[in-house]
N, CA, C, O and the ligand as a Tripos MOL2 file, in Angstrom:
@<TRIPOS>MOLECULE
protein
  317   315    80     0     0
PROTEIN
NO_CHARGES

@<TRIPOS>ATOM
      1 N          87.4490   70.9980  124.0840 N.3       1 MET1
      2 CA         87.3130   72.1480  124.9780 C.3       1 MET1
      3 C          86.8190   71.6780  126.3370 C.2       1 MET1
      4 O          86.0760   70.7040  126.4540 O.2       1 MET1
      5 N          87.2490   72.3910  127.3400 N.am      2 GLU2
      6 CA         86.8420   72.0780  128.7120 C.3       2 GLU2
      7 C          86.0320   73.2370  129.2750 C.2       2 GLU2
      8 O          86.2640   74.3960  128.9300 O.2       2 GLU2
      9 N          85.0850   72.9160  130.1360 N.am      3 LEU3
     10 CA         84.3190   73.9370  130.8570 C.3       3 LEU3
     11 C          84.3500   73.5530  132.3240 C.2       3 LEU3
     12 O          83.8360   72.5050  132.7130 O.2       3 LEU3
     13 N          84.9580   74.4090  133.1350 N.am      4 LYS4
     14 CA         85.0800   74.0820  134.5550 C.3       4 LYS4
     15 C          84.7990   75.2930  135.4190 C.2       4 LYS4
     16 O          84.8420   76.4260  134.9410 O.2       4 LYS4
     17 N          84.5110   75.0620  136.6870 N.am      5 LYS5
     18 CA         84.3620   76.1400  137.6560 C.3       5 LYS5
     19 C          85.7370   76.7550  137.9010 C.2       5 LYS5
     20 O          86.7360   76.0390  137.9760 O.2       5 LYS5
     21 N          85.7870   78.0690  138.0240 N.am      6 VAL6
     22 CA         87.0920   78.6890  138.2940 C.3       6 VAL6
     23 C          87.4840   78.4300  139.7510 C.2       6 VAL6
     24 O          86.6360   78.3240  140.6360 O.2       6 VAL6
     25 N          88.7650   78.3330  139.9610 N.am      7 THR7
     26 CA         89.2640   78.0810  141.3130 C.3       7 THR7
     27 C          89.9030   79.3330  141.9090 C.2       7 THR7
     28 O          90.2900   79.3440  143.0780 O.2       7 THR7
     29 N          90.0110   80.3910  141.0940 N.am      8 VAL8
     30 CA         90.5850   81.6490  141.5860 C.3       8 VAL8
     31 C          89.5410   82.7510  141.4660 C.2       8 VAL8
     32 O          88.6760   82.6880  140.5920 O.2       8 VAL8
     33 N          89.6080   83.7580  142.3280 N.am      9 ARG9
     34 CA         88.6500   84.8600  142.2880 C.3       9 ARG9
     35 C          89.1530   85.8710  141.2650 C.2       9 ARG9
     36 O          90.1670   86.5380  141.4710 O.2       9 ARG9
     37 N          88.4120   85.9710  140.1450 N.am     10 THR10
     38 CA         88.8340   86.8700  139.0750 C.3      10 THR10
     39 C          87.6070   87.4470  138.3860 C.2      10 THR10
     40 O          86.5280   86.8560  138.4180 O.2      10 THR10
     41 N          87.7820   88.6080  137.7650 N.am     11 LYS11
     42 CA         86.6700   89.2670  137.0850 C.3      11 LYS11
     43 C          86.2870   88.5110  135.8090 C.2      11 LYS11
     44 O          87.1070   87.8130  135.2120 O.2      11 LYS11
     45 N          85.0310   88.6660  135.4100 N.am     12 CYS12
     46 CA         84.5370   88.1160  134.1540 C.3      12 CYS12
     47 C          85.3170   88.7530  132.9980 C.2      12 CYS12
     48 O          85.6220   89.9450  133.0340 O.2      12 CYS12
     49 N          85.6330   87.9580  131.9820 N.am     13 ASP13
     50 CA         86.4230   88.4480  130.8420 C.3      13 ASP13
     51 C          85.6370   89.3460  129.9020 C.2      13 ASP13
     52 O          86.2260   90.0030  129.0440 O.2      13 ASP13
     53 N          84.3240   89.3860  130.0460 N.am     14 ASN14
     54 CA         83.5200   90.3090  129.2390 C.3      14 ASN14
     55 C          83.7980   91.7070  129.7940 C.2      14 ASN14
     56 O          83.3940   92.0390  130.9080 O.2      14 ASN14
     57 N          84.4840   92.5060  129.0080 N.am     15 GLY15
     58 CA         84.9870   93.7950  129.4750 C.3      15 GLY15
     59 C          83.9860   94.6680  130.2080 C.2      15 GLY15
     60 O          84.3440   95.3120  131.1930 O.2      15 GLY15
     61 N          82.7360   94.7060  129.7520 N.am     16 ALA16
     62 CA         81.7400   95.5860  130.3460 C.3      16 ALA16
     63 C          81.0980   94.9770  131.5890 C.2      16 ALA16
     64 O          80.3640   95.6620  132.3010 O.2      16 ALA16
     65 N          81.3590   93.7260  131.8540 N.am     17 CYS17
     66 CA         80.7170   93.0090  132.9630 C.3      17 CYS17
     67 C          81.4960   93.2360  134.2610 C.2      17 CYS17
     68 O          82.7270   93.2160  134.2750 O.2      17 CYS17
     69 N          80.7580   93.4520  135.3410 N.am     18 ARG18
     70 CA         81.4140   93.7100  136.6220 C.3      18 ARG18
     71 C          81.3540   92.5210  137.5720 C.2      18 ARG18
     72 O          81.7780   92.6150  138.7230 O.2      18 ARG18
     73 N          80.8260   91.4030  137.0820 N.am     19 ASN19
     74 CA         80.7150   90.2150  137.9410 C.3      19 ASN19
     75 C          82.0470   89.4850  138.0580 C.2      19 ASN19
     76 O          82.9680   89.6970  137.2700 O.2      19 ASN19
     77 N          82.1170   88.6320  139.0490 N.am     20 TYR20
     78 CA         83.2650   87.7430  139.1470 C.3      20 TYR20
     79 C          83.0030   86.5150  138.2800 C.2      20 TYR20
     80 O          81.8650   86.0640  138.1540 O.2      20 TYR20
     81 N          84.0570   85.9860  137.6910 N.am     21 ALA21
     82 CA         83.9340   84.7970  136.8390 C.3      21 ALA21
     83 C          83.5920   83.5870  137.6910 C.2      21 ALA21
     84 O          84.0760   83.4350  138.8120 O.2      21 ALA21
     85 N          82.7390   82.7250  137.1290 N.am     22 GLU22
     86 CA         82.4060   81.4720  137.8130 C.3      22 GLU22
     87 C          82.9100   80.2620  137.0220 C.2      22 GLU22
     88 O          83.1530   79.1940  137.5850 O.2      22 GLU22
     89 N          83.0610   80.4490  135.7090 N.am     23 TYR23
     90 CA         83.4390   79.3330  134.8470 C.3      23 TYR23
     91 C          84.6070   79.7150  133.9490 C.2      23 TYR23
     92 O          84.8190   80.8920  133.6600 O.2      23 TYR23
     93 N          85.3480   78.7360  133.5180 N.am     24 GLU24
     94 CA         86.3960   78.9750  132.5380 C.3      24 GLU24
     95 C          86.2750   77.9620  131.4130 C.2      24 GLU24
     96 O          85.9830   76.7860  131.6310 O.2      24 GLU24
     97 N          86.5090   78.4590  130.1980 N.am     25 VAL25
     98 CA         86.4410   77.6400  128.9910 C.3      25 VAL25
     99 C          87.8320   77.6420  128.3840 C.2      25 VAL25
    100 O          88.4330   78.7020  128.2100 O.2      25 VAL25
    101 N          88.3480   76.4600  128.0590 N.am     26 TYR26
    102 CA         89.7070   76.4180  127.5260 C.3      26 TYR26
    103 C          90.0050   75.1000  126.8320 C.2      26 TYR26
    104 O          89.3850   74.0700  127.0980 O.2      26 TYR26
    105 N          90.9680   75.1720  125.9410 N.am     27 ARG27
    106 CA         91.5100   73.9530  125.3400 C.3      27 ARG27
    107 C          92.4850   73.3510  126.3240 C.2      27 ARG27
    108 O          93.0310   74.0440  127.1820 O.2      27 ARG27
    109 N          92.6990   72.0600  126.1930 N.am     28 ALA28
    110 CA         93.5590   71.3520  127.1420 C.3      28 ALA28
    111 C          94.9630   71.9530  127.2280 C.2      28 ALA28
    112 O          95.5980   71.9040  128.2820 O.2      28 ALA28
    113 N          95.4490   72.5240  126.1120 N.am     29 ASP29
    114 CA         96.8240   73.0360  126.1150 C.3      29 ASP29
    115 C          96.9110   74.5370  126.4200 C.2      29 ASP29
    116 O          97.9510   75.1550  126.1960 O.2      29 ASP29
    117 N          95.8190   75.1240  126.9310 N.am     30 THR30
    118 CA         95.8370   76.5530  127.2440 C.3      30 THR30
    119 C          96.3820   76.7950  128.6480 C.2      30 THR30
    120 O          95.9560   76.1540  129.6090 O.2      30 THR30
    121 N          97.3220   77.7210  128.7550 N.am     31 MET31
    122 CA         97.8550   78.0910  130.0620 C.3      31 MET31
    123 C          96.7270   78.7250  130.8760 C.2      31 MET31
    124 O          95.8460   79.3620  130.2970 O.2      31 MET31
    125 N          96.7290   78.5690  132.1980 N.am     32 PRO32
    126 CA         95.6720   79.1520  133.0270 C.3      32 PRO32
    127 C          95.4470   80.6460  132.7620 C.2      32 PRO32
    128 O          94.3070   81.1090  132.8140 O.2      32 PRO32
    129 N          96.4990   81.3960  132.4810 N.am     33 SER33
    130 CA         96.3480   82.8420  132.2620 C.3      33 SER33
    131 C          95.6380   83.1630  130.9430 C.2      33 SER33
    132 O          95.1650   84.2840  130.7570 O.2      33 SER33
    133 N          95.5590   82.1950  130.0270 N.am     34 GLY34
    134 CA         94.9330   82.4420  128.7270 C.3      34 GLY34
    135 C          93.5160   81.8940  128.6190 C.2      34 GLY34
    136 O          92.9230   81.9130  127.5400 O.2      34 GLY34
    137 N          92.9750   81.4110  129.7200 N.am     35 ARG35
    138 CA         91.6300   80.8200  129.6850 C.3      35 ARG35
    139 C          90.5510   81.8880  129.6940 C.2      35 ARG35
    140 O          90.7100   82.9550  130.2880 O.2      35 ARG35
    141 N          89.4470   81.5770  129.0190 N.am     36 LEU36
    142 CA         88.3050   82.4860  128.9720 C.3      36 LEU36
    143 C          87.4770   82.2620  130.2350 C.2      36 LEU36
    144 O          86.9330   81.1800  130.4540 O.2      36 LEU36
    145 N          87.3940   83.3000  131.0590 N.am     37 ARG37
    146 CA         86.6660   83.1690  132.3290 C.3      37 ARG37
    147 C          85.4310   84.0420  132.3080 C.2      37 ARG37
    148 O          85.5150   85.2520  132.0940 O.2      37 ARG37
    149 N          84.2890   83.4280  132.5290 N.am     38 LEU38
    150 CA         83.0200   84.1400  132.4290 C.3      38 LEU38
    151 C          82.1500   83.9360  133.6580 C.2      38 LEU38
    152 O          82.2330   82.9080  134.3300 O.2      38 LEU38
    153 N          81.3120   84.9340  133.9440 N.am     39 CYS39
    154 CA         80.3260   84.7830  135.0140 C.3      39 CYS39
    155 C          79.1660   83.9550  134.4620 C.2      39 CYS39
    156 O          79.1070   83.6810  133.2640 O.2      39 CYS39
    157 N          78.2620   83.5660  135.3280 N.am     40 ARG40
    158 CA         77.1320   82.7280  134.9200 C.3      40 ARG40
    159 C          76.2850   83.4260  133.8470 C.2      40 ARG40
    160 O          75.8710   82.8030  132.8690 O.2      40 ARG40
    161 N          76.0320   84.7300  134.0430 N.am     41 GLU41
    162 CA         75.1960   85.4840  133.0950 C.3      41 GLU41
    163 C          75.8170   85.5120  131.6950 C.2      41 GLU41
    164 O          75.1390   85.2500  130.7010 O.2      41 GLU41
    165 N          77.0990   85.8290  131.6300 N.am     42 CYS42
    166 CA         77.7560   85.9180  130.3280 C.3      42 CYS42
    167 C          77.8560   84.5440  129.6710 C.2      42 CYS42
    168 O          77.7270   84.4240  128.4530 O.2      42 CYS42
    169 N          78.0870   83.5080  130.4780 N.am     43 LEU43
    170 CA         78.1360   82.1520  129.9190 C.3      43 LEU43
    171 C          76.7830   81.7850  129.3170 C.2      43 LEU43
    172 O          76.7200   81.1900  128.2410 O.2      43 LEU43
    173 N          75.6920   82.1420  130.0170 N.am     44 SER44
    174 CA         74.3430   81.8690  129.5010 C.3      44 SER44
    175 C          74.1040   82.6230  128.2020 C.2      44 SER44
    176 O          73.5160   82.0810  127.2660 O.2      44 SER44
    177 N          74.5620   83.8850  128.1410 N.am     45 ALA45
    178 CA         74.3870   84.6890  126.9360 C.3      45 ALA45
    179 C          75.1310   84.0590  125.7630 C.2      45 ALA45
    180 O          74.6160   84.0120  124.6460 O.2      45 ALA45
    181 N          76.3460   83.5730  126.0220 N.am     46 VAL46
    182 CA         77.1400   82.9230  124.9680 C.3      46 VAL46
    183 C          76.4380   81.6540  124.4960 C.2      46 VAL46
    184 O          76.3730   81.3710  123.2990 O.2      46 VAL46
    185 N          75.9120   80.8930  125.4600 N.am     47 LYS47
    186 CA         75.1950   79.6520  125.1300 C.3      47 LYS47
    187 C          74.0030   79.9510  124.2200 C.2      47 LYS47
    188 O          73.7650   79.2560  123.2330 O.2      47 LYS47
    189 N          73.2520   81.0140  124.5800 N.am     48 LYS48
    190 CA         72.0850   81.3940  123.7970 C.3      48 LYS48
    191 C          72.4990   81.7730  122.3650 C.2      48 LYS48
    192 O          71.8540   81.3770  121.3940 O.2      48 LYS48
    193 N          73.5830   82.5430  122.2590 N.am     49 LEU49
    194 CA         74.0630   82.9530  120.9350 C.3      49 LEU49
    195 C          74.4910   81.7420  120.1060 C.2      49 LEU49
    196 O          74.2340   81.6840  118.9040 O.2      49 LEU49
    197 N          75.1480   80.7690  120.7600 N.am     50 CYS50
    198 CA         75.5970   79.5670  120.0530 C.3      50 CYS50
    199 C          74.3970   78.7780  119.5390 C.2      50 CYS50
    200 O          74.4130   78.2740  118.4160 O.2      50 CYS50
    201 N          73.3470   78.6740  120.3730 N.am     51 LEU51
    202 CA         72.1470   77.9460  119.9530 C.3      51 LEU51
    203 C          71.4910   78.6450  118.7690 C.2      51 LEU51
    204 O          71.0490   77.9980  117.8200 O.2      51 LEU51
    205 N          71.4330   79.9910  118.8360 N.am     52 GLU52
    206 CA         70.8570   80.7560  117.7250 C.3      52 GLU52
    207 C          71.6620   80.5440  116.4540 C.2      52 GLU52
    208 O          71.1020   80.3690  115.3730 O.2      52 GLU52
    209 N          72.9840   80.5620  116.5960 N.am     53 LEU53
    210 CA         73.8600   80.3650  115.4350 C.3      53 LEU53
    211 C          73.6400   78.9920  114.8310 C.2      53 LEU53
    212 O          73.5470   78.8450  113.6120 O.2      53 LEU53
    213 N          73.5550   77.9710  115.7040 N.am     54 GLU54
    214 CA         73.3450   76.6010  115.2410 C.3      54 GLU54
    215 C          72.0130   76.4820  114.4970 C.2      54 GLU54
    216 O          71.9240   75.8520  113.4430 O.2      54 GLU54
    217 N          70.9760   77.1080  115.0800 N.am     55 ARG55
    218 CA         69.6530   77.0720  114.4630 C.3      55 ARG55
    219 C          69.6910   77.7870  113.1030 C.2      55 ARG55
    220 O          69.1260   77.3140  112.1170 O.2      55 ARG55
    221 N          70.3750   78.9410  113.0830 N.am     56 ASP56
    222 CA         70.4960   79.6840  111.8260 C.3      56 ASP56
    223 C          71.2640   78.8870  110.7870 C.2      56 ASP56
    224 O          70.9220   78.9100  109.6050 O.2      56 ASP56
    225 N          72.3120   78.1740  111.2260 N.am     57 GLU57
    226 CA         73.0940   77.3720  110.2850 C.3      57 GLU57
    227 C          72.2410   76.2700  109.6820 C.2      57 GLU57
    228 O          72.3350   75.9730  108.4910 O.2      57 GLU57
    229 N          71.3920   75.6560  110.5380 N.am     58 ARG58
    230 CA         70.4770   74.6300  110.0220 C.3      58 ARG58
    231 C          69.5190   75.2400  109.0190 C.2      58 ARG58
    232 O          69.2330   74.6620  107.9700 O.2      58 ARG58
    233 N          69.0180   76.4470  109.3720 N.am     59 LYS59
    234 CA         68.0910   77.1510  108.4950 C.3      59 LYS59
    235 C          68.7980   77.4770  107.1690 C.2      59 LYS59
    236 O          68.2360   77.3050  106.0870 O.2      59 LYS59
    237 N          70.0460   77.9520  107.2860 N.am     60 LEU60
    238 CA         70.8080   78.3020  106.0880 C.3      60 LEU60
    239 C          71.0650   77.0690  105.2180 C.2      60 LEU60
    240 O          70.9230   77.1130  103.9960 O.2      60 LEU60
    241 N          71.4520   75.9550  105.8810 N.am     61 ASN61
    242 CA         71.7100   74.7210  105.1310 C.3      61 ASN61
    243 C          70.4540   74.2330  104.4330 C.2      61 ASN61
    244 O          70.5010   73.7570  103.2990 O.2      61 ASN61
    245 N          69.2980   74.3590  105.1460 N.am     62 LYS62
    246 CA         68.0260   73.9270  104.5790 C.3      62 LYS62
    247 C          67.7210   74.7760  103.3400 C.2      62 LYS62
    248 O          67.3120   74.2630  102.2980 O.2      62 LYS62
    249 N          67.9320   76.0960  103.4860 N.am     63 LEU63
    250 CA         67.6900   77.0050  102.3640 C.3      63 LEU63
    251 C          68.5960   76.6720  101.1880 C.2      63 LEU63
    252 O          68.1620   76.6720  100.0360 O.2      63 LEU63
    253 N          69.8800   76.3830  101.4960 N.am     64 LYS64
    254 CA         70.8440   76.0520  100.4370 C.3      64 LYS64
    255 C          70.3840   74.8130   99.6690 C.2      64 LYS64
    256 O          70.4340   74.7690   98.4400 O.2      64 LYS64
    257 N          69.9230   73.7790  100.4500 N.am     65 LYS65
    258 CA         69.4540   72.5390   99.8140 C.3      65 LYS65
    259 C          68.2520   72.8210   98.9220 C.2      65 LYS65
    260 O          68.1620   72.3500   97.7880 O.2      65 LYS65
    261 N          67.3130   73.6230   99.4880 N.am     66 GLU66
    262 CA         66.1130   73.9540   98.7160 C.3      66 GLU66
    263 C          66.4980   74.7150   97.4530 C.2      66 GLU66
    264 O          65.9580   74.4750   96.3730 O.2      66 GLU66
    265 N          67.4470   75.6410   97.6150 N.am     67 THR67
    266 CA         67.8880   76.4300   96.4700 C.3      67 THR67
    267 C          68.5220   75.5190   95.4220 C.2      67 THR67
    268 O          68.2740   75.6770   94.2270 O.2      67 THR67
    269 N          69.3460   74.5560   95.8730 N.am     68 CYS68
    270 CA         69.9960   73.6130   94.9640 C.3      68 CYS68
    271 C          68.9380   72.7740   94.2400 C.2      68 CYS68
    272 O          69.0270   72.5590   93.0310 O.2      68 CYS68
    273 N          67.9270   72.2980   95.0020 N.am     69 ASN69
    274 CA         66.8780   71.4910   94.4030 C.3      69 ASN69
    275 C          66.1150   72.2850   93.3440 C.2      69 ASN69
    276 O          65.8050   71.7850   92.2630 O.2      69 ASN69
    277 N          65.8210   73.5490   93.6960 N.am     70 VAL70
    278 CA         65.1190   74.3950   92.7420 C.3      70 VAL70
    279 C          65.9590   74.5430   91.4730 C.2      70 VAL70
    280 O          65.4570   74.4470   90.3530 O.2      70 VAL70
    281 N          67.2710   74.7820   91.6910 N.am     71 GLY71
    282 CA         68.1730   74.9390   90.5510 C.3      71 GLY71
    283 C          68.2130   73.6850   89.7090 C.2      71 GLY71
    284 O          68.2030   73.7480   88.4790 O.2      71 GLY71
    285 N          68.2610   72.5000   90.4020 N.am     72 ALA72
    286 CA         68.3140   71.2080   89.6910 C.3      72 ALA72
    287 C          67.0230   70.9900   88.9000 C.2      72 ALA72
    288 O          67.0410   70.5310   87.7590 O.2      72 ALA72
    289 N          65.9060   71.3320   89.5390 N.am     73 ASN73
    290 CA         64.6170   71.1740   88.8560 C.3      73 ASN73
    291 C          64.5410   72.0700   87.6140 C.2      73 ASN73
    292 O          64.0840   71.6670   86.5450 O.2      73 ASN73
    293 N          65.0100   73.2970   87.8130 N.am     74 LEU74
    294 CA         64.9590   74.2410   86.6700 C.3      74 LEU74
    295 C          65.8690   73.7370   85.5560 C.2      74 LEU74
    296 O          65.5390   73.8200   84.3730 O.2      74 LEU74
    297 N          67.0320   73.2070   85.9700 N.am     75 GLY75
    298 CA         67.9890   72.7130   84.9740 C.3      75 GLY75
    299 C          67.3940   71.5590   84.1740 C.2      75 GLY75
    300 O          67.4960   71.5280   82.9480 O.2      75 GLY75
    301 N          66.7680   70.6040   84.8770 N.am     76 SER76
    302 CA         66.2420   69.4290   84.1910 C.3      76 SER76
    303 C          64.9940   69.8300   83.3500 C.2      76 SER76
    304 O          64.7230   69.2500   82.2980 O.2      76 SER76
    305 N          64.2540   70.8350   83.8520 N.am     77 GLY77
    306 CA         63.0700   71.2720   83.1290 C.3      77 GLY77
    307 C          63.4090   71.9660   81.8250 C.2      77 GLY77
    308 O          62.6530   71.9210   80.8540 O.2      77 GLY77
    309 N          64.5800   72.6160   81.8300 N.am     78 ALA78
    310 CA         64.9610   73.3820   80.6340 C.3      78 ALA78
    311 C          65.4020   72.4720   79.4980 C.2      78 ALA78
    312 O          65.3640   72.8460   78.3260 O.2      78 ALA78
    313 N          65.8320   71.2400   79.8810 N.am     79 LYS79
    314 CA         66.3420   70.3480   78.8440 C.3      79 LYS79
    315 C          65.2540   69.7650   77.9550 C.2      79 LYS79
    316 O          65.5510   68.9970   77.0400 O.2      79 LYS79
    317 ZN         80.0940   88.4650  132.9370 Zn       80 ZN80
@<TRIPOS>BOND
     1     1     2 1
     2     2     3 1
     3     3     4 2
     4     3     5 am
     5     5     6 1
     6     6     7 1
     7     7     8 2
     8     7     9 am
     9     9    10 1
    10    10    11 1
    11    11    12 2
    12    11    13 am
    13    13    14 1
    14    14    15 1
    15    15    16 2
    16    15    17 am
    17    17    18 1
    18    18    19 1
    19    19    20 2
    20    19    21 am
    21    21    22 1
    22    22    23 1
    23    23    24 2
    24    23    25 am
    25    25    26 1
    26    26    27 1
    27    27    28 2
    28    27    29 am
    29    29    30 1
    30    30    31 1
    31    31    32 2
    32    31    33 am
    33    33    34 1
    34    34    35 1
    35    35    36 2
    36    35    37 am
    37    37    38 1
    38    38    39 1
    39    39    40 2
    40    39    41 am
    41    41    42 1
    42    42    43 1
    43    43    44 2
    44    43    45 am
    45    45    46 1
    46    46    47 1
    47    47    48 2
    48    47    49 am
    49    49    50 1
    50    50    51 1
    51    51    52 2
    52    51    53 am
    53    53    54 1
    54    54    55 1
    55    55    56 2
    56    55    57 am
    57    57    58 1
    58    58    59 1
    59    59    60 2
    60    59    61 am
    61    61    62 1
    62    62    63 1
    63    63    64 2
    64    63    65 am
    65    65    66 1
    66    66    67 1
    67    67    68 2
    68    67    69 am
    69    69    70 1
    70    70    71 1
    71    71    72 2
    72    71    73 am
    73    73    74 1
    74    74    75 1
    75    75    76 2
    76    75    77 am
    77    77    78 1
    78    78    79 1
    79    79    80 2
    80    79    81 am
    81    81    82 1
    82    82    83 1
    83    83    84 2
    84    83    85 am
    85    85    86 1
    86    86    87 1
    87    87    88 2
    88    87    89 am
    89    89    90 1
    90    90    91 1
    91    91    92 2
    92    91    93 am
    93    93    94 1
    94    94    95 1
    95    95    96 2
    96    95    97 am
    97    97    98 1
    98    98    99 1
    99    99   100 2
   100    99   101 am
   101   101   102 1
   102   102   103 1
   103   103   104 2
   104   103   105 am
   105   105   106 1
   106   106   107 1
   107   107   108 2
   108   107   109 am
   109   109   110 1
   110   110   111 1
   111   111   112 2
   112   111   113 am
   113   113   114 1
   114   114   115 1
   115   115   116 2
   116   115   117 am
   117   117   118 1
   118   118   119 1
   119   119   120 2
   120   119   121 am
   121   121   122 1
   122   122   123 1
   123   123   124 2
   124   123   125 am
   125   125   126 1
   126   126   127 1
   127   127   128 2
   128   127   129 am
   129   129   130 1
   130   130   131 1
   131   131   132 2
   132   131   133 am
   133   133   134 1
   134   134   135 1
   135   135   136 2
   136   135   137 am
   137   137   138 1
   138   138   139 1
   139   139   140 2
   140   139   141 am
   141   141   142 1
   142   142   143 1
   143   143   144 2
   144   143   145 am
   145   145   146 1
   146   146   147 1
   147   147   148 2
   148   147   149 am
   149   149   150 1
   150   150   151 1
   151   151   152 2
   152   151   153 am
   153   153   154 1
   154   154   155 1
   155   155   156 2
   156   155   157 am
   157   157   158 1
   158   158   159 1
   159   159   160 2
   160   159   161 am
   161   161   162 1
   162   162   163 1
   163   163   164 2
   164   163   165 am
   165   165   166 1
   166   166   167 1
   167   167   168 2
   168   167   169 am
   169   169   170 1
   170   170   171 1
   171   171   172 2
   172   171   173 am
   173   173   174 1
   174   174   175 1
   175   175   176 2
   176   175   177 am
   177   177   178 1
   178   178   179 1
   179   179   180 2
   180   179   181 am
   181   181   182 1
   182   182   183 1
   183   183   184 2
   184   183   185 am
   185   185   186 1
   186   186   187 1
   187   187   188 2
   188   187   189 am
   189   189   190 1
   190   190   191 1
   191   191   192 2
   192   191   193 am
   193   193   194 1
   194   194   195 1
   195   195   196 2
   196   195   197 am
   197   197   198 1
   198   198   199 1
   199   199   200 2
   200   199   201 am
   201   201   202 1
   202   202   203 1
   203   203   204 2
   204   203   205 am
   205   205   206 1
   206   206   207 1
   207   207   208 2
   208   207   209 am
   209   209   210 1
   210   210   211 1
   211   211   212 2
   212   211   213 am
   213   213   214 1
   214   214   215 1
   215   215   216 2
   216   215   217 am
   217   217   218 1
   218   218   219 1
   219   219   220 2
   220   219   221 am
   221   221   222 1
   222   222   223 1
   223   223   224 2
   224   223   225 am
   225   225   226 1
   226   226   227 1
   227   227   228 2
   228   227   229 am
   229   229   230 1
   230   230   231 1
   231   231   232 2
   232   231   233 am
   233   233   234 1
   234   234   235 1
   235   235   236 2
   236   235   237 am
   237   237   238 1
   238   238   239 1
   239   239   240 2
   240   239   241 am
   241   241   242 1
   242   242   243 1
   243   243   244 2
   244   243   245 am
   245   245   246 1
   246   246   247 1
   247   247   248 2
   248   247   249 am
   249   249   250 1
   250   250   251 1
   251   251   252 2
   252   251   253 am
   253   253   254 1
   254   254   255 1
   255   255   256 2
   256   255   257 am
   257   257   258 1
   258   258   259 1
   259   259   260 2
   260   259   261 am
   261   261   262 1
   262   262   263 1
   263   263   264 2
   264   263   265 am
   265   265   266 1
   266   266   267 1
   267   267   268 2
   268   267   269 am
   269   269   270 1
   270   270   271 1
   271   271   272 2
   272   271   273 am
   273   273   274 1
   274   274   275 1
   275   275   276 2
   276   275   277 am
   277   277   278 1
   278   278   279 1
   279   279   280 2
   280   279   281 am
   281   281   282 1
   282   282   283 1
   283   283   284 2
   284   283   285 am
   285   285   286 1
   286   286   287 1
   287   287   288 2
   288   287   289 am
   289   289   290 1
   290   290   291 1
   291   291   292 2
   292   291   293 am
   293   293   294 1
   294   294   295 1
   295   295   296 2
   296   295   297 am
   297   297   298 1
   298   298   299 1
   299   299   300 2
   300   299   301 am
   301   301   302 1
   302   302   303 1
   303   303   304 2
   304   303   305 am
   305   305   306 1
   306   306   307 1
   307   307   308 2
   308   307   309 am
   309   309   310 1
   310   310   311 1
   311   311   312 2
   312   311   313 am
   313   313   314 1
   314   314   315 1
   315   315   316 2
@<TRIPOS>SUBSTRUCTURE
     1 MET1         2 RESIDUE 1 A MET
     2 GLU2         6 RESIDUE 1 A GLU
     3 LEU3        10 RESIDUE 1 A LEU
     4 LYS4        14 RESIDUE 1 A LYS
     5 LYS5        18 RESIDUE 1 A LYS
     6 VAL6        22 RESIDUE 1 A VAL
     7 THR7        26 RESIDUE 1 A THR
     8 VAL8        30 RESIDUE 1 A VAL
     9 ARG9        34 RESIDUE 1 A ARG
    10 THR10       38 RESIDUE 1 A THR
    11 LYS11       42 RESIDUE 1 A LYS
    12 CYS12       46 RESIDUE 1 A CYS
    13 ASP13       50 RESIDUE 1 A ASP
    14 ASN14       54 RESIDUE 1 A ASN
    15 GLY15       58 RESIDUE 1 A GLY
    16 ALA16       62 RESIDUE 1 A ALA
    17 CYS17       66 RESIDUE 1 A CYS
    18 ARG18       70 RESIDUE 1 A ARG
    19 ASN19       74 RESIDUE 1 A ASN
    20 TYR20       78 RESIDUE 1 A TYR
    21 ALA21       82 RESIDUE 1 A ALA
    22 GLU22       86 RESIDUE 1 A GLU
    23 TYR23       90 RESIDUE 1 A TYR
    24 GLU24       94 RESIDUE 1 A GLU
    25 VAL25       98 RESIDUE 1 A VAL
    26 TYR26      102 RESIDUE 1 A TYR
    27 ARG27      106 RESIDUE 1 A ARG
    28 ALA28      110 RESIDUE 1 A ALA
    29 ASP29      114 RESIDUE 1 A ASP
    30 THR30      118 RESIDUE 1 A THR
    31 MET31      122 RESIDUE 1 A MET
    32 PRO32      126 RESIDUE 1 A PRO
    33 SER33      130 RESIDUE 1 A SER
    34 GLY34      134 RESIDUE 1 A GLY
    35 ARG35      138 RESIDUE 1 A ARG
    36 LEU36      142 RESIDUE 1 A LEU
    37 ARG37      146 RESIDUE 1 A ARG
    38 LEU38      150 RESIDUE 1 A LEU
    39 CYS39      154 RESIDUE 1 A CYS
    40 ARG40      158 RESIDUE 1 A ARG
    41 GLU41      162 RESIDUE 1 A GLU
    42 CYS42      166 RESIDUE 1 A CYS
    43 LEU43      170 RESIDUE 1 A LEU
    44 SER44      174 RESIDUE 1 A SER
    45 ALA45      178 RESIDUE 1 A ALA
    46 VAL46      182 RESIDUE 1 A VAL
    47 LYS47      186 RESIDUE 1 A LYS
    48 LYS48      190 RESIDUE 1 A LYS
    49 LEU49      194 RESIDUE 1 A LEU
    50 CYS50      198 RESIDUE 1 A CYS
    51 LEU51      202 RESIDUE 1 A LEU
    52 GLU52      206 RESIDUE 1 A GLU
    53 LEU53      210 RESIDUE 1 A LEU
    54 GLU54      214 RESIDUE 1 A GLU
    55 ARG55      218 RESIDUE 1 A ARG
    56 ASP56      222 RESIDUE 1 A ASP
    57 GLU57      226 RESIDUE 1 A GLU
    58 ARG58      230 RESIDUE 1 A ARG
    59 LYS59      234 RESIDUE 1 A LYS
    60 LEU60      238 RESIDUE 1 A LEU
    61 ASN61      242 RESIDUE 1 A ASN
    62 LYS62      246 RESIDUE 1 A LYS
    63 LEU63      250 RESIDUE 1 A LEU
    64 LYS64      254 RESIDUE 1 A LYS
    65 LYS65      258 RESIDUE 1 A LYS
    66 GLU66      262 RESIDUE 1 A GLU
    67 THR67      266 RESIDUE 1 A THR
    68 CYS68      270 RESIDUE 1 A CYS
    69 ASN69      274 RESIDUE 1 A ASN
    70 VAL70      278 RESIDUE 1 A VAL
    71 GLY71      282 RESIDUE 1 A GLY
    72 ALA72      286 RESIDUE 1 A ALA
    73 ASN73      290 RESIDUE 1 A ASN
    74 LEU74      294 RESIDUE 1 A LEU
    75 GLY75      298 RESIDUE 1 A GLY
    76 SER76      302 RESIDUE 1 A SER
    77 GLY77      306 RESIDUE 1 A GLY
    78 ALA78      310 RESIDUE 1 A ALA
    79 LYS79      314 RESIDUE 1 A LYS
    80 ZN80       317 GROUP 0 **** ****
């Protein structure tokens, strides 16, 4: 994925947002008309959500491991 400054004056792709886009996010093979264009505020909000998701995924993975360990302990204890 690429993240670049937009070179054309266009509205932010977040429908409710009235700002002009400052950045565009796209795969290398995406046509310019299909790129996600966001203002600085919306890009920051997306970044924050991604960090939260990543943190939650780590938390979830940690819980899964703990749950597996508990299950393994219970299994070996029952034998
Ligand atoms: Zn925006």
